[in-house]
C-alpha positions in Angstrom: 0.0 -0.2 -0.1 1.1 3.7 -1.0 -0.3 6.7 1.2 -0.6 10.3 0.1 2.9 10.9 1.6 4.6 8.7 -0.9 5.2 5.8 1.8 5.2 2.4 1.7 3.3 0.5 3.9 4.7 -3.0 3.9 2.5 -5.4 6.5 4.4 -6.4 9.4 3.5 -10.2 8.8 5.2 -9.6 5.0 8.2 -8.0 6.7 8.9 -10.6 9.4 8.9 -13.5 6.8 11.0 -11.6 4.6 14.9 -10.5 4.6 13.8 -7.1 5.6 13.2 -9.1 9.4 14.6 -6.7 11.9 16.4 -4.5 9.1 16.6 -0.6 10.0 17.1 0.7 6.2 16.2 -0.6 2.9 17.9 0.2 -0.3 14.9 1.2 -2.8 15.5 -0.7 -6.1 14.0 -1.0 -9.4 14.0 -3.9 -11.4 12.2 -4.3 -14.7 9.0 -2.4 -13.8 9.0 -3.1 -10.3 10.5 -1.7 -6.9 12.4 -4.3 -4.9 13.3 -3.5 -1.1 17.0 -4.6 0.0 18.1 -4.8 3.5 21.1 -2.4 4.0 23.2 -5.4 4.7 22.0 -7.3 1.5 23.2 -8.1 -1.5 22.3 -6.1 -4.7 20.7 -8.0 -7.3 22.5 -7.9 -10.8 20.2 -5.2 -13.0 18.8 -3.2 -10.2 19.0 0.2 -10.0 19.3 1.7 -6.5 17.6 5.1 -5.8 18.1 5.4 -2.3 18.6 4.4 1.2 15.7 4.8 3.7 14.6 3.4 7.1 11.8 1.6 8.0 9.6 2.9 11.0 8.3 0.7 13.3 5.3 0.3 11.6 6.8 -0.9 8.5 6.3 2.1 6.4 9.1 3.3 4.3 9.5 6.8 2.4 10.0 6.7 -1.3 12.7 9.1 -2.7 10.9 12.3 -4.5 12.0 10.5 -7.8 9.0 8.3 -6.9 6.2 10.9 -6.7 4.5 9.2 -10.1 4.0 6.2 -7.7 0.3 5.9 -6.5 -2.1 4.0 -4.5 -2.2 1.1 -6.8 0.8 -0.2 -5.8 0.9 -2.9 -3.4 4.2 -5.1 -1.7 4.3 -8.7 -2.0 6.8 -11.6 -0.7 8.7 -13.5 -3.3 11.7 -15.9 -2.5 12.1 -14.2 1.0 12.1 -10.9 -0.8 9.6 -7.6 -0.7 8.7 -6.5 -4.1 6.3 -3.7 -4.8 4.2 -3.9 -8.1 1.0 -2.4 -9.5 -2.2 -4.2 -8.7 -3.1 -6.4 -11.3 -6.7 -6.9 -12.3 -7.7 -10.5 -13.8 
């Protein structure tokens, strides 16, 4: 979820099951058309472009860099292979 302040709100149950568990800061990366959240101590995936390092607050919120002003509330976080990705909602 994304709120009006351009923060990604990652549900705590996803954070606790991901490689971000216990992380205080994350790299904001873009790979393809998705945002990948990488723990500060983690490995940067090949092909990912890093756009900033941000703090995670105690509610799982991460403020995006100003560059992401086009990101809107139709983006949602999901867990894949232990990583948190953020993508546009897909209507089926």
